N, C-alpha and C positions, 0 to 999 in steps of 0.2 A: 443634528444628532448623527453620530457615526453608526454604521451597521456593525453587527456582531462579528462578521468575518474580518473586518479591518482591526477590530479590537483584539480578536484572537491572534491575528498575524503579529500585531505589535507585542502581545504577550509572549508568543513563541520566540520572536526575535530577542526579546529581553531575556528570556530563559536561556537561549543559546549563548548570548553574551555573558551571562553569569556563569554558565558552565565553562565557557572558554577561559574566563578569568580564573576560575577555580582549578582547572586542569593544570595551569602553569605552576600551581603550588604543590602538586602531588608528586610523590616519589615514583620511580619506575614500577616498583612493586604494587603501589596503590593504583597506578594507571592500568596495570594489567588486571587487577581485580575489577576496576570500573569497566574496562573493555569487556570482560567476561560477563558482567552483570548487564551491560547494555545489549550484548548479544542474546542473553537469556530473555530480556524484555522484548526485543525485536522478534524473537522466535515465538514467544507467547502471544504477541499481537498477531503475528501471521497465522498461528494455529487457531486463534479465535476467529479470524476472518474465514479460514478454511472451513471450520465447523459451521459457521453461519451460512456459507454457501451450500454445504452438504445437507443442511436442514431444509433447503428448498425442495419440496416434493418433485421428483422426476427430473431434476436438473442434471444429475450425473448421466442418466440414461439419454437425455437429449444431446448432451455434449458428445457422448460416445457415438450416437447415431449420426450426428453431424460430421464427426471425424471419419466415419465409415462411408460417407457419401462421396462417390467419385467426383472429381473435379469437373468432369464433362457434364455433370448435372447442374452445375452452377450457371447463372446468367449474369453477364456483366451489368452492373447497375446503370451504367451510362446508356445502355440500350433500352432500359426500362423507363428511365427518367432523364431526358436530355436537358431539362431545365434546372438541374441541380448543379 
């Protein structure tokens, strides 16, 4: 029995092949419309991921705090764990 990720990968690969075949049939004007729509979808997906991260309580404050931490306060991980 195959796992879900390999089935998903095959499905994605098949969709990409279908899109590639269909792209060859489109006029330049339709290609531009499709490119604009793909950019819109990618932006919407990115925005959804951003909103998901912003919904994590305190995450933005922790990131800002970590960015404000002077580099001299960091410790090299190799000195903490030599077996890694």
